[in-house]
N, C-alpha and C positions, 0 to 999 in steps of 0.2 A: 493548323495552318498559320504560317508566319505572317505577322502584320507588317505592312510596309510603313517604314518610318525612317527619319534621319535624325540620329542622336536623340530619340524620344519624341520628336516632333512629327505630327501627322502631315502628309503631303499638302493638305489645304492650308496649314499654318506656317509652312516653311517660308513663303515670301515675306512674311511679317518679321522675320528675324533680322535684327539690325546688324551692321557690320561689326560692331564691338562685341555683340553676343556671339556672332559667328567666329570671330577671332579667338575667343576663349575656348570654343568647342573644337577647333580644327587642329591640325598637326603643327609642330614647331616650324617646319619649313614654310608652311602657308602663313603662319603668324609673322614670321620674319619678312616675307614678301609684302604683306599688307602693311606692316609697320614701316617699311622703307619706301612707301609710295612716293614720297617727296624726292627721293633719289632716283626714281625711275619715271621720268616725265612721259615716256611713251605709254606706259601702262596706266598712269594716272589719267592722262587725256583720253585713253580708250575707255576707261571706266566711266568717265564723265560723259563721253559721247553715247555710250550704251544707255546710260540713265536718261539722256535727252531723247533718244530714239524710242525707247520703251514708253515714254510719256506720250509722244506724238502718235506713233503707230506701232503697237506691240507685235503685229504680225510680220513686220518688215524683216527681211534677211539682212543681217549685219555682217558685212565682209571685213575680214581682218587678216593680217599677217602675224599678229601677236599670238603665237602658239603657247606662250608660257603664262597667259592670263589665268588666274584661278577663277573657277566658276563659283559665284557667290549666290546666296539664296534669293536676292531680289531679281535675279535673271531667270527665275523659274518660268518656263513656257516660251522663252525667247528662242530665236533661231539664228545661228551664226554660220557664216561661210568661212571656214578656216582654210588658209592656203597651205598646201602640202608640198610646194615647190613646182607644181605643174598646174594644178587646178584648185578651185575652192570646193571643199567637201562640206556638206551640210551637217551641222551638229545641232540637234534639238535638245534643249536643257530640260532634264527631268530630275526628280528628287534624288535618284541614285547617282547622278553625275556631279552633285554639289561637292565642292572641296577638291575636285580633280582639276587638271589643266585642260585647256581647250585642245592642245596638241595631242592629248591622249586619245582623242576620238577622230583624228585626221591623220592617218598613217602616211609618212613621207616615203616609205620604201614598200614596194609591192613585190610579190614573188614573180620571178621571171620564169616563164614556161618556154623552154627551148624545144624546137622540133627536131626531127632526125637530121643526121649529117647530110650535106648536099652532095651532088655528083662531083667526084674527083676529090672529095675530102679524105677518103681512105683509098688504099691500093685496090681493094676489092670492088670499089664502086666506079673505077675508071672505065670499065668496059660495059657498064649498064647502058643500054640504048635509051636515048632521050625520046620522049613522046612527041 
């Protein structure tokens, strides 16, 4: 049976990983984003806001439009409402979502299910009596 872990850390120890340690373990794209926080004030302020909210009330849903925020270890157990262009989708942070983006779990496009053609849409349906 496979043991649940993130880069060798057990789920209970993941929130204690510092941002510097996490930066060394993650992908180069994530390292680059974290390194350039000073050039992205929206993301920097969002991370600061999340830290403050988690100290006050860790159960509170944090709503955001910032879909490109990287899920970091200190957010374990937090709940986010990520905007997908229409509504806020709930994203609960678990150990397997760390290192991914918030937008990965709030899909902005959904599959369209079309019904059959309407009356008069084709030549054969012109003479179908209406109910």
